[in-house]
PQR file of N, CA, C, O and H, with PARSE charges and radii, in Angstrom:
ATOM      1  N   MET A   1       0.810  -1.191   0.000 -0.4000 1.5000
ATOM      2  CA  MET A   1       0.000   0.000   0.000 -0.0000 2.0000
ATOM      3  C   MET A   1       0.861   1.266   0.000  0.5500 1.7000
ATOM      4  O   MET A   1       0.493   2.284  -0.586 -0.5500 1.4000
ATOM      5  N   ARG A   2       1.972   1.182   0.645 -0.4000 1.5000
ATOM      6  CA  ARG A   2       2.819   2.359   0.733 -0.0000 2.0000
ATOM      7  C   ARG A   2       3.384   2.726  -0.649  0.5500 1.7000
ATOM      8  O   ARG A   2       3.592   3.907  -0.925 -0.5500 1.4000
ATOM      9  H   ARG A   2       2.271   0.355   1.121  0.4000 1.0000
ATOM     10  N   ILE A   3       3.631   1.755  -1.506 -0.4000 1.5000
ATOM     11  CA  ILE A   3       4.174   2.019  -2.841 -0.0000 2.0000
ATOM     12  C   ILE A   3       3.156   2.776  -3.685  0.5500 1.7000
ATOM     13  O   ILE A   3       3.538   3.710  -4.389 -0.5500 1.4000
ATOM     14  H   ILE A   3       3.462   0.795  -1.281  0.4000 1.0000
ATOM     15  N   GLN A   4       1.903   2.420  -3.644 -0.4000 1.5000
ATOM     16  CA  GLN A   4       0.879   3.092  -4.431 -0.0000 2.0000
ATOM     17  C   GLN A   4       0.710   4.547  -4.007  0.5500 1.7000
ATOM     18  O   GLN A   4       0.556   5.418  -4.863 -0.5500 1.4000
ATOM     19  H   GLN A   4       1.592   1.661  -3.071  0.4000 1.0000
ATOM     20  N   SER A   5       0.735   4.826  -2.727 -0.4000 1.5000
ATOM     21  CA  SER A   5       0.519   6.197  -2.265 -0.0000 2.0000
ATOM     22  C   SER A   5       1.707   7.097  -2.603  0.5500 1.7000
ATOM     23  O   SER A   5       1.532   8.310  -2.725 -0.5500 1.4000
ATOM     24  H   SER A   5       0.860   4.119  -2.031  0.4000 1.0000
ATOM     25  N   SER A   6       2.898   6.545  -2.754 -0.4000 1.5000
ATOM     26  CA  SER A   6       4.049   7.387  -3.072 -0.0000 2.0000
ATOM     27  C   SER A   6       4.072   7.812  -4.536  0.5500 1.7000
ATOM     28  O   SER A   6       4.786   8.758  -4.868 -0.5500 1.4000
ATOM     29  H   SER A   6       3.040   5.560  -2.655  0.4000 1.0000
ATOM     30  N   HIS A   7       3.324   7.158  -5.432 -0.4000 1.5000
ATOM     31  CA  HIS A   7       3.298   7.502  -6.857 -0.0000 2.0000
ATOM     32  C   HIS A   7       2.056   8.297  -7.245  0.5500 1.7000
ATOM     33  O   HIS A   7       1.785   8.473  -8.432 -0.5500 1.4000
ATOM     34  H   HIS A   7       2.744   6.390  -5.162  0.4000 1.0000
ATOM     35  N   ARG A   8       1.317   8.768  -6.284 -0.4000 1.5000
ATOM     36  CA  ARG A   8       0.090   9.493  -6.579 -0.0000 2.0000
ATOM     37  C   ARG A   8       0.385  10.823  -7.277  0.5500 1.7000
ATOM     38  O   ARG A   8      -0.402  11.237  -8.129 -0.5500 1.4000
ATOM     39  H   ARG A   8       1.538   8.626  -5.319  0.4000 1.0000
ATOM     40  N   GLY A   9       1.465  11.493  -6.958 -0.4000 1.5000
ATOM     41  CA  GLY A   9       1.822  12.768  -7.582 -0.0000 2.0000
ATOM     42  C   GLY A   9       2.146  12.621  -9.056  0.5500 1.7000
ATOM     43  O   GLY A   9       1.946  13.561  -9.824 -0.5500 1.4000
ATOM     44  H   GLY A   9       2.104  11.157  -6.266  0.4000 1.0000
ATOM     45  N   ASP A  10       2.639  11.465  -9.466 -0.4000 1.5000
ATOM     46  CA  ASP A  10       2.955  11.233 -10.874 -0.0000 2.0000
ATOM     47  C   ASP A  10       1.698  11.168 -11.728  0.5500 1.7000
ATOM     48  O   ASP A  10       1.745  11.487 -12.917 -0.5500 1.4000
ATOM     49  H   ASP A  10       2.801  10.701  -8.842  0.4000 1.0000
ATOM     50  N   ASP A  11       0.579  10.763 -11.145 -0.4000 1.5000
ATOM     51  CA  ASP A  11      -0.668  10.675 -11.904 -0.0000 2.0000
ATOM     52  C   ASP A  11      -1.229  12.058 -12.210  0.5500 1.7000
ATOM     53  O   ASP A  11      -1.910  12.232 -13.220 -0.5500 1.4000
ATOM     54  H   ASP A  11       0.541  10.504 -10.180  0.4000 1.0000
ATOM     55  N   LEU A  12      -0.963  13.023 -11.377 -0.4000 1.5000
ATOM     56  CA  LEU A  12      -1.505  14.367 -11.568 -0.0000 2.0000
ATOM     57  C   LEU A  12      -0.639  15.245 -12.466  0.5500 1.7000
ATOM     58  O   LEU A  12      -1.106  16.280 -12.940 -0.5500 1.4000
ATOM     59  H   LEU A  12      -0.410  12.882 -10.557  0.4000 1.0000
ATOM     60  N   ARG A  13       0.581  14.865 -12.703 -0.4000 1.5000
ATOM     61  CA  ARG A  13       1.496  15.705 -13.475 -0.0000 2.0000
ATOM     62  C   ARG A  13       0.979  16.013 -14.886  0.5500 1.7000
ATOM     63  O   ARG A  13       1.038  17.178 -15.279 -0.5500 1.4000
ATOM     64  H   ARG A  13       0.960  14.024 -12.318  0.4000 1.0000
ATOM     65  N   PRO A  14       0.479  15.058 -15.672 -0.5600 1.5000
ATOM     66  CA  PRO A  14      -0.038  15.405 -17.007  0.2800 2.0000
ATOM     67  C   PRO A  14      -1.245  16.354 -16.948  0.5500 1.7000
ATOM     68  O   PRO A  14      -1.387  17.232 -17.799 -0.5500 1.4000
ATOM     69  N   ALA A  15      -2.100  16.177 -15.956 -0.4000 1.5000
ATOM     70  CA  ALA A  15      -3.259  17.051 -15.833 -0.0000 2.0000
ATOM     71  C   ALA A  15      -2.834  18.473 -15.473  0.5500 1.7000
ATOM     72  O   ALA A  15      -3.413  19.438 -15.971 -0.5500 1.4000
ATOM     73  H   ALA A  15      -1.985  15.464 -15.265  0.4000 1.0000
ATOM     74  N   ILE A  16      -1.844  18.605 -14.625 -0.4000 1.5000
ATOM     75  CA  ILE A  16      -1.352  19.928 -14.234 -0.0000 2.0000
ATOM     76  C   ILE A  16      -0.689  20.619 -15.424  0.5500 1.7000
ATOM     77  O   ILE A  16      -0.896  21.813 -15.644 -0.5500 1.4000
ATOM     78  H   ILE A  16      -1.373  17.821 -14.220  0.4000 1.0000
ATOM     79  N   VAL A  17       0.100  19.879 -16.186 -0.4000 1.5000
ATOM     80  CA  VAL A  17       0.753  20.449 -17.370 -0.0000 2.0000
ATOM     81  C   VAL A  17      -0.295  20.875 -18.391  0.5500 1.7000
ATOM     82  O   VAL A  17      -0.170  21.947 -18.983 -0.5500 1.4000
ATOM     83  H   VAL A  17       0.268  18.910 -16.007  0.4000 1.0000
ATOM     84  N   ALA A  18      -1.327  20.056 -18.612 -0.4000 1.5000
ATOM     85  CA  ALA A  18      -2.385  20.407 -19.561 -0.0000 2.0000
ATOM     86  C   ALA A  18      -3.139  21.655 -19.104  0.5500 1.7000
ATOM     87  O   ALA A  18      -3.491  22.501 -19.926 -0.5500 1.4000
ATOM     88  H   ALA A  18      -1.428  19.185 -18.131  0.4000 1.0000
ATOM     89  N   ALA A  19      -3.390  21.773 -17.802 -0.4000 1.5000
ATOM     90  CA  ALA A  19      -4.086  22.954 -17.283 -0.0000 2.0000
ATOM     91  C   ALA A  19      -3.228  24.203 -17.466  0.5500 1.7000
ATOM     92  O   ALA A  19      -3.751  25.257 -17.829 -0.5500 1.4000
ATOM     93  H   ALA A  19      -3.104  21.085 -17.134  0.4000 1.0000
ATOM     94  N   LEU A  20      -1.932  24.106 -17.225 -0.4000 1.5000
ATOM     95  CA  LEU A  20      -1.050  25.260 -17.406 -0.0000 2.0000
ATOM     96  C   LEU A  20      -0.971  25.681 -18.874  0.5500 1.7000
ATOM     97  O   LEU A  20      -0.962  26.875 -19.175 -0.5500 1.4000
ATOM     98  H   LEU A  20      -1.508  23.250 -16.930  0.4000 1.0000
ATOM     99  N   VAL A  21      -0.915  24.726 -19.774 -0.4000 1.5000
ATOM    100  CA  VAL A  21      -0.887  25.041 -21.202 -0.0000 2.0000
ATOM    101  C   VAL A  21      -2.195  25.706 -21.618  0.5500 1.7000
ATOM    102  O   VAL A  21      -2.181  26.666 -22.389 -0.5500 1.4000
ATOM    103  H   VAL A  21      -0.923  23.756 -19.530  0.4000 1.0000
ATOM    104  N   ALA A  22      -3.319  25.209 -21.117 -0.4000 1.5000
ATOM    105  CA  ALA A  22      -4.613  25.799 -21.447 -0.0000 2.0000
ATOM    106  C   ALA A  22      -4.711  27.233 -20.931  0.5500 1.7000
ATOM    107  O   ALA A  22      -5.194  28.110 -21.647 -0.5500 1.4000
ATOM    108  H   ALA A  22      -3.330  24.430 -20.491  0.4000 1.0000
ATOM    109  N   ILE A  23      -4.266  27.482 -19.719 -0.4000 1.5000
ATOM    110  CA  ILE A  23      -4.320  28.827 -19.145 -0.0000 2.0000
ATOM    111  C   ILE A  23      -3.422  29.784 -19.927  0.5500 1.7000
ATOM    112  O   ILE A  23      -3.811  30.919 -20.203 -0.5500 1.4000
ATOM    113  H   ILE A  23      -3.873  26.769 -19.137  0.4000 1.0000
ATOM    114  N   ALA A  24      -2.222  29.326 -20.283 -0.4000 1.5000
ATOM    115  CA  ALA A  24      -1.319  30.174 -21.062 -0.0000 2.0000
ATOM    116  C   ALA A  24      -1.886  30.462 -22.450  0.5500 1.7000
ATOM    117  O   ALA A  24      -1.732  31.570 -22.963 -0.5500 1.4000
ATOM    118  H   ALA A  24      -1.906  28.404 -20.059  0.4000 1.0000
ATOM    119  N   SER A  25      -2.532  29.485 -23.053 -0.4000 1.5000
ATOM    120  CA  SER A  25      -3.120  29.681 -24.377 -0.0000 2.0000
ATOM    121  C   SER A  25      -4.263  30.682 -24.326  0.5500 1.7000
ATOM    122  O   SER A  25      -4.364  31.555 -25.188 -0.5500 1.4000
ATOM    123  H   SER A  25      -2.657  28.585 -22.636  0.4000 1.0000
ATOM    124  N   ILE A  26      -5.119  30.561 -23.325 -0.4000 1.5000
ATOM    125  CA  ILE A  26      -6.231  31.498 -23.187 -0.0000 2.0000
ATOM    126  C   ILE A  26      -5.711  32.907 -22.940  0.5500 1.7000
ATOM    127  O   ILE A  26      -6.237  33.868 -23.502 -0.5500 1.4000
ATOM    128  H   ILE A  26      -5.037  29.852 -22.625  0.4000 1.0000
ATOM    129  N   ALA A  27      -4.698  33.040 -22.116 -0.4000 1.5000
ATOM    130  CA  ALA A  27      -4.109  34.356 -21.859 -0.0000 2.0000
ATOM    131  C   ALA A  27      -3.532  34.953 -23.142  0.5500 1.7000
ATOM    132  O   ALA A  27      -3.689  36.147 -23.395 -0.5500 1.4000
ATOM    133  H   ALA A  27      -4.271  32.260 -21.659  0.4000 1.0000
ATOM    134  N   GLY A  28      -2.874  34.138 -23.941 -0.4000 1.5000
ATOM    135  CA  GLY A  28      -2.323  34.618 -25.213 -0.0000 2.0000
ATOM    136  C   GLY A  28      -3.402  35.067 -26.178  0.5500 1.7000
ATOM    137  O   GLY A  28      -3.252  36.091 -26.845 -0.5500 1.4000
ATOM    138  H   GLY A  28      -2.747  33.168 -23.736  0.4000 1.0000
ATOM    139  N   ILE A  29      -4.486  34.314 -26.260 -0.4000 1.5000
ATOM    140  CA  ILE A  29      -5.584  34.678 -27.155 -0.0000 2.0000
ATOM    141  C   ILE A  29      -6.229  35.975 -26.687  0.5500 1.7000
ATOM    142  O   ILE A  29      -6.502  36.858 -27.501 -0.5500 1.4000
ATOM    143  H   ILE A  29      -4.608  33.482 -25.719  0.4000 1.0000
ATOM    144  N   LEU A  30      -6.475  36.102 -25.386 -0.4000 1.5000
ATOM    145  CA  LEU A  30      -7.082  37.329 -24.876 -0.0000 2.0000
ATOM    146  C   LEU A  30      -6.175  38.535 -25.077  0.5500 1.7000
ATOM    147  O   LEU A  30      -6.652  39.622 -25.400 -0.5500 1.4000
ATOM    148  H   LEU A  30      -6.253  35.385 -24.725  0.4000 1.0000
ATOM    149  N   PHE A  31      -4.880  38.353 -24.890 -0.4000 1.5000
ATOM    150  CA  PHE A  31      -3.950  39.459 -25.112 -0.0000 2.0000
ATOM    151  C   PHE A  31      -3.935  39.857 -26.583  0.5500 1.7000
ATOM    152  O   PHE A  31      -3.848  41.041 -26.909 -0.5500 1.4000
ATOM    153  H   PHE A  31      -4.492  37.470 -24.627  0.4000 1.0000
ATOM    154  N   ASP A  32      -4.020  38.872 -27.468 -0.4000 1.5000
ATOM    155  CA  ASP A  32      -4.044  39.157 -28.901 -0.0000 2.0000
ATOM    156  C   ASP A  32      -5.323  39.895 -29.286  0.5500 1.7000
ATOM    157  O   ASP A  32      -5.289  40.800 -30.120 -0.5500 1.4000
ATOM    158  H   ASP A  32      -4.091  37.910 -27.203  0.4000 1.0000
ATOM    159  N   ASP A  33      -6.451  39.516 -28.684 -0.4000 1.5000
ATOM    160  CA  ASP A  33      -7.720  40.156 -29.013 -0.0000 2.0000
ATOM    161  C   ASP A  33      -7.856  41.549 -28.413  0.5500 1.7000
ATOM    162  O   ASP A  33      -8.351  42.459 -29.077 -0.5500 1.4000
ATOM    163  H   ASP A  33      -6.478  38.781 -28.007  0.4000 1.0000
ATOM    164  N   PHE A  34      -7.426  41.729 -27.172 -0.4000 1.5000
ATOM    165  CA  PHE A  34      -7.659  42.981 -26.468 -0.0000 2.0000
ATOM    166  C   PHE A  34      -6.389  43.736 -26.119  0.5500 1.7000
ATOM    167  O   PHE A  34      -6.442  44.711 -25.370 -0.5500 1.4000
ATOM    168  H   PHE A  34      -7.024  40.990 -26.633  0.4000 1.0000
ATOM    169  N   GLY A  35      -5.256  43.312 -26.641 -0.4000 1.5000
ATOM    170  CA  GLY A  35      -3.987  43.946 -26.325 -0.0000 2.0000
ATOM    171  C   GLY A  35      -3.840  45.322 -26.944  0.5500 1.7000
ATOM    172  O   GLY A  35      -4.733  45.783 -27.655 -0.5500 1.4000
ATOM    173  H   GLY A  35      -5.212  42.520 -27.250  0.4000 1.0000
ATOM    174  N   PRO A  36      -2.725  45.979 -26.681 -0.5600 1.5000
ATOM    175  CA  PRO A  36      -2.530  47.351 -27.150  0.2800 2.0000
ATOM    176  C   PRO A  36      -2.426  47.478 -28.672  0.5500 1.7000
ATOM    177  O   PRO A  36      -2.714  48.545 -29.213 -0.5500 1.4000
ATOM    178  N   SER A  37      -2.034  46.446 -29.354 -0.4000 1.5000
ATOM    179  CA  SER A  37      -1.877  46.561 -30.806 -0.0000 2.0000
ATOM    180  C   SER A  37      -3.064  45.997 -31.571  0.5500 1.7000
ATOM    181  O   SER A  37      -2.994  45.856 -32.792 -0.5500 1.4000
ATOM    182  H   SER A  37      -1.801  45.578 -28.915  0.4000 1.0000
ATOM    183  N   SER A  38      -4.149  45.674 -30.885 -0.4000 1.5000
ATOM    184  CA  SER A  38      -5.300  45.095 -31.577 -0.0000 2.0000
ATOM    185  C   SER A  38      -6.064  46.183 -32.322  0.5500 1.7000
ATOM    186  O   SER A  38      -6.189  47.310 -31.842 -0.5500 1.4000
ATOM    187  H   SER A  38      -4.206  45.789 -29.893  0.4000 1.0000
ATOM    188  N   ALA A  39      -6.571  45.833 -33.498 -0.4000 1.5000
ATOM    189  CA  ALA A  39      -7.333  46.771 -34.307 -0.0000 2.0000
ATOM    190  C   ALA A  39      -8.763  46.858 -33.784  0.5500 1.7000
ATOM    191  O   ALA A  39      -9.291  45.897 -33.225 -0.5500 1.4000
ATOM    192  H   ALA A  39      -6.470  44.918 -33.888  0.4000 1.0000
ATOM    193  N   SER A  40      -9.363  47.988 -33.967 -0.4000 1.5000
ATOM    194  CA  SER A  40     -10.741  48.186 -33.533 -0.0000 2.0000
ATOM    195  C   SER A  40     -11.680  47.360 -34.404  0.5500 1.7000
ATOM    196  O   SER A  40     -11.387  47.113 -35.574 -0.5500 1.4000
ATOM    197  H   SER A  40      -8.934  48.769 -34.421  0.4000 1.0000
ATOM    198  N   GLN A  41     -12.795  46.939 -33.842 -0.4000 1.5000
ATOM    199  CA  GLN A  41     -13.780  46.174 -34.614 -0.0000 2.0000
ATOM    200  C   GLN A  41     -14.466  47.045 -35.657  0.5500 1.7000
ATOM    201  O   GLN A  41     -15.044  46.513 -36.605 -0.5500 1.4000
ATOM    202  H   GLN A  41     -13.032  47.140 -32.892  0.4000 1.0000
ATOM    203  N   ASP A  42     -14.420  48.363 -35.515 -0.4000 1.5000
ATOM    204  CA  ASP A  42     -15.043  49.260 -36.480 -0.0000 2.0000
ATOM    205  C   ASP A  42     -14.113  49.607 -37.633  0.5500 1.7000
ATOM    206  O   ASP A  42     -14.468  50.417 -38.489 -0.5500 1.4000
ATOM    207  H   ASP A  42     -13.951  48.795 -34.745  0.4000 1.0000
ATOM    208  N   SER A  43     -12.947  49.017 -37.666 -0.4000 1.5000
ATOM    209  CA  SER A  43     -11.995  49.358 -38.716 -0.0000 2.0000
ATOM    210  C   SER A  43     -12.431  48.771 -40.049  0.5500 1.7000
ATOM    211  O   SER A  43     -13.260  47.863 -40.105 -0.5500 1.4000
ATOM    212  H   SER A  43     -12.658  48.359 -36.970  0.4000 1.0000
ATOM    213  N   GLY A  44     -11.866  49.298 -41.103 -0.4000 1.5000
ATOM    214  CA  GLY A  44     -12.190  48.803 -42.437 -0.0000 2.0000
ATOM    215  C   GLY A  44     -11.751  47.370 -42.639  0.5500 1.7000
ATOM    216  O   GLY A  44     -12.379  46.631 -43.398 -0.5500 1.4000
ATOM    217  H   GLY A  44     -11.193  50.036 -41.058  0.4000 1.0000
ATOM    218  N   THR A  45     -10.683  46.964 -41.974 -0.4000 1.5000
ATOM    219  CA  THR A  45     -10.201  45.591 -42.101 -0.0000 2.0000
ATOM    220  C   THR A  45     -11.221  44.598 -41.572  0.5500 1.7000
ATOM    221  O   THR A  45     -11.449  43.554 -42.184 -0.5500 1.4000
ATOM    222  H   THR A  45     -10.173  47.564 -41.358  0.4000 1.0000
ATOM    223  N   ALA A  46     -11.832  44.912 -40.447 -0.4000 1.5000
ATOM    224  CA  ALA A  46     -12.834  44.012 -39.874 -0.0000 2.0000
ATOM    225  C   ALA A  46     -14.040  43.901 -40.793  0.5500 1.7000
ATOM    226  O   ALA A  46     -14.590  42.812 -40.960 -0.5500 1.4000
ATOM    227  H   ALA A  46     -11.648  45.759 -39.950  0.4000 1.0000
ATOM    228  N   ARG A  47     -14.457  45.003 -41.388 -0.4000 1.5000
ATOM    229  CA  ARG A  47     -15.600  44.959 -42.310 -0.0000 2.0000
ATOM    230  C   ARG A  47     -15.254  44.167 -43.562  0.5500 1.7000
ATOM    231  O   ARG A  47     -16.083  43.418 -44.080 -0.5500 1.4000
ATOM    232  H   ARG A  47     -14.011  45.888 -41.252  0.4000 1.0000
ATOM    233  N   MET A  48     -14.019  44.335 -44.049 -0.4000 1.5000
ATOM    234  CA  MET A  48     -13.610  43.588 -45.234 -0.0000 2.0000
ATOM    235  C   MET A  48     -13.586  42.091 -44.968  0.5500 1.7000
ATOM    236  O   MET A  48     -14.029  41.305 -45.806 -0.5500 1.4000
ATOM    237  H   MET A  48     -13.346  44.943 -43.628  0.4000 1.0000
ATOM    238  N   ILE A  49     -13.080  41.695 -43.822 -0.4000 1.5000
ATOM    239  CA  ILE A  49     -13.011  40.277 -43.475 -0.0000 2.0000
ATOM    240  C   ILE A  49     -14.413  39.710 -43.338  0.5500 1.7000
ATOM    241  O   ILE A  49     -14.690  38.609 -43.813 -0.5500 1.4000
ATOM    242  H   ILE A  49     -12.721  42.334 -43.142  0.4000 1.0000
ATOM    243  N   ALA A  50     -15.302  40.461 -42.688 -0.4000 1.5000
ATOM    244  CA  ALA A  50     -16.683  40.000 -42.531 -0.0000 2.0000
ATOM    245  C   ALA A  50     -17.369  39.877 -43.890  0.5500 1.7000
ATOM    246  O   ALA A  50     -18.081  38.903 -44.136 -0.5500 1.4000
ATOM    247  H   ALA A  50     -15.076  41.355 -42.302  0.4000 1.0000
ATOM    248  N   ALA A  51     -17.165  40.842 -44.763 -0.4000 1.5000
ATOM    249  CA  ALA A  51     -17.775  40.795 -46.085 -0.0000 2.0000
ATOM    250  C   ALA A  51     -17.248  39.607 -46.890  0.5500 1.7000
ATOM    251  O   ALA A  51     -18.010  38.957 -47.606 -0.5500 1.4000
ATOM    252  H   ALA A  51     -16.587  41.633 -44.563  0.4000 1.0000
ATOM    253  N   ALA A  52     -15.964  39.323 -46.779 -0.4000 1.5000
ATOM    254  CA  ALA A  52     -15.388  38.188 -47.497 -0.0000 2.0000
ATOM    255  C   ALA A  52     -15.946  36.869 -46.977  0.5500 1.7000
ATOM    256  O   ALA A  52     -16.223  35.960 -47.760 -0.5500 1.4000
ATOM    257  H   ALA A  52     -15.345  39.851 -46.198  0.4000 1.0000
ATOM    258  N   ALA A  53     -16.112  36.760 -45.666 -0.4000 1.5000
ATOM    259  CA  ALA A  53     -16.655  35.525 -45.090 -0.0000 2.0000
ATOM    260  C   ALA A  53     -18.105  35.326 -45.500  0.5500 1.7000
ATOM    261  O   ALA A  53     -18.516  34.210 -45.817 -0.5500 1.4000
ATOM    262  H   ALA A  53     -15.887  37.498 -45.030  0.4000 1.0000
ATOM    263  N   VAL A  54     -18.882  36.408 -45.495 -0.4000 1.5000
ATOM    264  CA  VAL A  54     -20.292  36.315 -45.895 -0.0000 2.0000
ATOM    265  C   VAL A  54     -20.392  35.953 -47.360  0.5500 1.7000
ATOM    266  O   VAL A  54     -21.202  35.107 -47.737 -0.5500 1.4000
ATOM    267  H   VAL A  54     -18.548  37.315 -45.238  0.4000 1.0000
ATOM    268  N   SER A  55     -19.586  36.579 -48.185 -0.4000 1.5000
ATOM    269  CA  SER A  55     -19.631  36.296 -49.617 -0.0000 2.0000
ATOM    270  C   SER A  55     -19.182  34.876 -49.913  0.5500 1.7000
ATOM    271  O   SER A  55     -19.727  34.230 -50.809 -0.5500 1.4000
ATOM    272  H   SER A  55     -18.928  37.267 -47.879  0.4000 1.0000
ATOM    273  N   ARG A  56     -18.210  34.385 -49.183 -0.4000 1.5000
ATOM    274  CA  ARG A  56     -17.729  33.012 -49.371 -0.0000 2.0000
ATOM    275  C   ARG A  56     -18.821  32.004 -49.012  0.5500 1.7000
ATOM    276  O   ARG A  56     -18.920  30.935 -49.614 -0.5500 1.4000
ATOM    277  H   ARG A  56     -17.768  34.909 -48.455  0.4000 1.0000
ATOM    278  N   ALA A  57     -19.637  32.363 -48.021 -0.4000 1.5000
ATOM    279  CA  ALA A  57     -20.717  31.468 -47.609 -0.0000 2.0000
ATOM    280  C   ALA A  57     -21.896  31.538 -48.569  0.5500 1.7000
ATOM    281  O   ALA A  57     -22.809  30.718 -48.476 -0.5500 1.4000
ATOM    282  H   ALA A  57     -19.557  33.232 -47.532  0.4000 1.0000
ATOM    283  N   GLY A  58     -21.897  32.506 -49.499 -0.4000 1.5000
ATOM    284  CA  GLY A  58     -22.974  32.624 -50.469 -0.0000 2.0000
ATOM    285  C   GLY A  58     -24.167  33.397 -49.941  0.5500 1.7000
ATOM    286  O   GLY A  58     -25.266  33.279 -50.482 -0.5500 1.4000
ATOM    287  H   GLY A  58     -21.154  33.172 -49.574  0.4000 1.0000
ATOM    288  N   ALA A  59     -23.971  34.182 -48.901 -0.4000 1.5000
ATOM    289  CA  ALA A  59     -25.072  34.954 -48.328 -0.0000 2.0000
ATOM    290  C   ALA A  59     -24.967  36.405 -48.770  0.5500 1.7000
ATOM    291  O   ALA A  59     -23.994  36.809 -49.408 -0.5500 1.4000
ATOM    292  H   ALA A  59     -23.078  34.278 -48.462  0.4000 1.0000
ATOM    293  N   ILE A  60     -25.983  37.180 -48.420 -0.4000 1.5000
ATOM    294  CA  ILE A  60     -25.990  38.607 -48.721 -0.0000 2.0000
ATOM    295  C   ILE A  60     -25.909  39.348 -47.398  0.5500 1.7000
ATOM    296  O   ILE A  60     -26.662  39.063 -46.467 -0.5500 1.4000
ATOM    297  H   ILE A  60     -26.773  36.852 -47.902  0.4000 1.0000
ATOM    298  N   GLU A  61     -24.992  40.299 -47.322 -0.4000 1.5000
ATOM    299  CA  GLU A  61     -24.796  41.052 -46.088 -0.0000 2.0000
ATOM    300  C   GLU A  61     -25.620  42.326 -46.116  0.5500 1.7000
ATOM    301  O   GLU A  61     -25.525  43.122 -47.051 -0.5500 1.4000
ATOM    302  H   GLU A  61     -24.380  40.531 -48.078  0.4000 1.0000
ATOM    303  N   THR A  62     -26.429  42.511 -45.084 -0.4000 1.5000
ATOM    304  CA  THR A  62     -27.156  43.762 -44.913 -0.0000 2.0000
ATOM    305  C   THR A  62     -26.714  44.364 -43.585  0.5500 1.7000
ATOM    306  O   THR A  62     -26.807  43.709 -42.548 -0.5500 1.4000
ATOM    307  H   THR A  62     -26.507  41.864 -44.325  0.4000 1.0000
ATOM    308  N   PRO A  63     -26.239  45.592 -43.607 -0.5600 1.5000
ATOM    309  CA  PRO A  63     -25.747  46.202 -42.370  0.2800 2.0000
ATOM    310  C   PRO A  63     -26.881  46.387 -41.359  0.5500 1.7000
ATOM    311  O   PRO A  63     -28.013  46.694 -41.732 -0.5500 1.4000
ATOM    312  N   SER A  64     -26.568  46.201 -40.095 -0.4000 1.5000
ATOM    313  CA  SER A  64     -27.579  46.351 -39.057 -0.0000 2.0000
ATOM    314  C   SER A  64     -27.774  47.810 -38.675  0.5500 1.7000
ATOM    315  O   SER A  64     -28.823  48.169 -38.140 -0.5500 1.4000
ATOM    316  H   SER A  64     -25.648  45.952 -39.792  0.4000 1.0000
ATOM    317  N   GLU A  65     -26.797  48.648 -38.935 -0.4000 1.5000
ATOM    318  CA  GLU A  65     -26.899  50.070 -38.631 -0.0000 2.0000
ATOM    319  C   GLU A  65     -26.659  50.874 -39.902  0.5500 1.7000
ATOM    320  O   GLU A  65     -25.892  50.470 -40.776 -0.5500 1.4000
ATOM    321  H   GLU A  65     -25.944  48.356 -39.369  0.4000 1.0000
ATOM    322  N   ARG A  66     -27.317  51.997 -39.988 -0.4000 1.5000
ATOM    323  CA  ARG A  66     -27.128  52.862 -41.140 -0.0000 2.0000
ATOM    324  C   ARG A  66     -25.766  53.539 -41.035  0.5500 1.7000
ATOM    325  O   ARG A  66     -25.392  54.037 -39.973 -0.5500 1.4000
ATOM    326  H   ARG A  66     -27.941  52.326 -39.279  0.4000 1.0000
ATOM    327  N   PHE A  67     -25.030  53.555 -42.140 -0.4000 1.5000
ATOM    328  CA  PHE A  67     -23.710  54.166 -42.137 -0.0000 2.0000
ATOM    329  C   PHE A  67     -23.850  55.679 -42.121  0.5500 1.7000
ATOM    330  O   PHE A  67     -24.546  56.258 -42.955 -0.5500 1.4000
ATOM    331  H   PHE A  67     -25.334  53.150 -43.003  0.4000 1.0000
ATOM    332  N   VAL A  68     -23.186  56.308 -41.172 -0.4000 1.5000
ATOM    333  CA  VAL A  68     -23.177  57.760 -41.067 -0.0000 2.0000
ATOM    334  C   VAL A  68     -21.731  58.205 -41.164  0.5500 1.7000
ATOM    335  O   VAL A  68     -20.877  57.760 -40.397 -0.5500 1.4000
ATOM    336  H   VAL A  68     -22.621  55.838 -40.495  0.4000 1.0000
ATOM    337  N   SER A  69     -21.466  59.083 -42.112 -0.4000 1.5000
ATOM    338  CA  SER A  69     -20.087  59.537 -42.261 -0.0000 2.0000
ATOM    339  C   SER A  69     -19.717  60.438 -41.094  0.5500 1.7000
ATOM    340  O   SER A  69     -20.564  61.167 -40.577 -0.5500 1.4000
ATOM    341  H   SER A  69     -22.159  59.444 -42.736  0.4000 1.0000
ATOM    342  N   PRO A  70     -18.459  60.393 -40.675 -0.5600 1.5000
ATOM    343  CA  PRO A  70     -18.032  61.221 -39.540  0.2800 2.0000
ATOM    344  C   PRO A  70     -18.088  62.699 -39.899  0.5500 1.7000
ATOM    345  O   PRO A  70     -17.929  63.056 -41.066 -0.5500 1.4000
ATOM    346  N   PRO A  71     -18.312  63.562 -38.914 -0.5600 1.5000
ATOM    347  CA  PRO A  71     -18.362  65.015 -39.220  0.2800 2.0000
ATOM    348  C   PRO A  71     -16.995  65.510 -39.686  0.5500 1.7000
ATOM    349  O   PRO A  71     -15.965  64.957 -39.300 -0.5500 1.4000
ATOM    350  N   PRO A  72     -16.990  66.529 -40.498 -0.5600 1.5000
ATOM    351  CA  PRO A  72     -15.698  67.067 -40.970  0.2800 2.0000
ATOM    352  C   PRO A  72     -14.910  67.669 -39.806  0.5500 1.7000
ATOM    353  O   PRO A  72     -15.491  68.194 -38.856 -0.5500 1.4000
ATOM    354  N   PRO A  73     -13.577  67.585 -39.893 -0.5600 1.5000
ATOM    355  CA  PRO A  73     -12.756  68.150 -38.807  0.2800 2.0000
ATOM    356  C   PRO A  73     -12.917  69.666 -38.734  0.5500 1.7000
ATOM    357  O   PRO A  73     -13.098  70.333 -39.753 -0.5500 1.4000
ATOM    358  N   VAL A  74     -12.851  70.178 -37.556 -0.4000 1.5000
ATOM    359  CA  VAL A  74     -13.023  71.620 -37.346 -0.0000 2.0000
ATOM    360  C   VAL A  74     -11.719  72.350 -37.399  0.5500 1.7000
ATOM    361  O   VAL A  74     -11.688  73.570 -37.241 -0.5500 1.4000
ATOM    362  H   VAL A  74     -12.704  69.636 -36.729  0.4000 1.0000
TER
END
């Protein structure tokens, strides 16, 4: 019985490593999405990517909000 109880920590090692990898991956994804160099969702790039995905799927994109041009600079 003493031999089995001494190897209990070895059984948890793969689970601990997998949990650490998952946490690091989630942190990396969140930093990439919301980090300082992330582009705004209102940028032209985001609209272009969305339009390409919709067109690839064979659907028609209708904007949910009416486009209003920004006021001229003062």
